[in-house]
Phi, psi and omega in degrees: 000130178293150174299136185274146173285164176310311184296319178299315177306307184298321183293322179295315175305317180299317183296319181293316178301319177298318176300316182299322183298328181266007175096001183270094186267003181279347181287155176207163179265125178232099183258142180242160178121200182297149175284090179233203188297329181298324183292317171303315181298316180301316182299316180301317183288327175297321180291323175297319176300319180293322181290314179301324181292320180293318177295327181291325179289320180296317179296321182297316176300310181301318176298320181297316178294317177299323176288324178290320175295323180292323178292323177295314180300319178297324181290318181297315179301319183285331183260351181295145183286345179263153177283148179213135174211160182233155174225157175274187184293348174260017182060028175270129188293129183246340173211158189202109184277177182303317188290327174298321179300306189298324182284311188276337186086348180272128171285154182307317184292341179276344183245333182300129179091352179267157177285140187298346175296353177302336181278346176055041176299147180297330174290331179295327183294338181264279175202150183278120179295336181296327186252010179267126180286344181277348182258119182289140178247145005282158174270123183242124173071028180282135177271143187203166169237140171239170177245127181287170176304327182278358182084019179266133174288130182236122175281133180228156168246129189226152171245142184223141172204161177288154167247135182231160176265186186300329178278357179089010176279140183291122179247359182153210181203160178232140177226137168239148176210159179235146178280111183243028182297316183292321179298319178297315178300316183294320174300316179295319179290326177295317180298316178297319179294316178302318178294323178292319178295317181297321175299317177298316180296332185276330190245343183298134181286338182275172183264110185249136183208150172241142183229153175273187185294341177259016176067024175270136179297131179240343175199134184224158177275158179297330179295323184286325174304308184294316185301330179262008169083022177256172179253323186232157179298329181298338177291342184252325186305131178098343183273168171240181179297331177300334177280340187246334186233169179291159188306314185300313178298314182297316177296317176303315182292325176294317177299313178304311182295321180292331177285325176296315177302319184286318187256341181079006179265132181284162169244126185244131174062037178283140175255124186234142175243136179211177178240137173276174185299332181280004177089355182283150179275154179210140173243138173224150171252122193239141171234132183229140185224155173290148178254125181249153171266187186293336182268006177084010178275135180288123180243003180159205179223159168223158182201170178223131179237136175251137180288108180251020183298319177290320175304317179295318177301314180295318181294323179292321179296316177303315185292321178295318179296323179294317182292325180294315180298322175293328186290336180300318185277344182263337186290142179275338179212168180292325175295325175294322177299314184295321181295320178289326173300314181302318178298320176294312180298329180294330176292327181282315186269351178044053183242136173272355181238103189205141178204156175243127185245138181241129181260125176261109185295319180297314180272354184048048179232160172252126171255148183243075184296339174227119179215116182240112182209142188278347186244311191262157176208103177204161184252336187212134180224158176294140175299323180291323182284000000 
């Protein structure tokens, strides 16, 4: 090869650099002639070509990895069950996933490049927490409402945080949210139902109660609270019938309730007699039923009892008067009549101290054909005495 002139050497260098600029890193400089500055320059250019080629391969690999990660992120955003969108530092929407489309009604192409206030969230009407230094980030589980494309209010629960660059500078924000509209409606319906039940428990005249599997009271009406001599429902909650009534009645109630839990069969219109702690008798008409959870599993019992003590007394009195009227024609003597009357009245008054007195005007004495007393025993006393 002929020695190159200076101009030829310079032109070859220029050509190789031009090849490098177009990405052709296979070109190299091969200069002939004296070992002068052009030879050193050729070596430097050849080394530059090798380095650029290595950097280019590195960049291709990096771009490939970046593209793959971007595809992964897009797939995650598309498949995640929560709505997700991002904004830049001017609150312009930069991404909008499929779930965000489904909840809001806005397609991605309708919101990308738009200000995020397009959702008209109630927090947007005040101030954006994302860009407030007074609001700690991330914001987790905040309740909010947005307005859908169709103008419908949607209750959401959202998480919000800032996006930053490597230097920590704020570059925008990211928000995920879930539609909790049905949950909010269900909670409101539940609150209303609880309020209705509470109103019923406070004002129903009958004794309404709920018990767990161990027959412990878990909810009672205010009438039952008063009937048992308490002031607050909390005084009864956790107790059993054994804490409120005499043993026989309490044991019978426990047996009935355990049978209901075992069989699932209710008891309707049972008349029960018991004694309160103060010793007084009480009659109630009771209906008891199994208490189920949402899965249909028995978790206790509930019942309603009506105090029929006065009804029982009235019925007993009517029966007593009827029996006395019949006794008049059956008694063999006046004393027998009085004794039969005393026996009937004793059933009504439930008293162990009872007498019937007859006044003899001529003798000025009182005779006691019927006298029941635990201490004294006599048949006639002076009227004056």
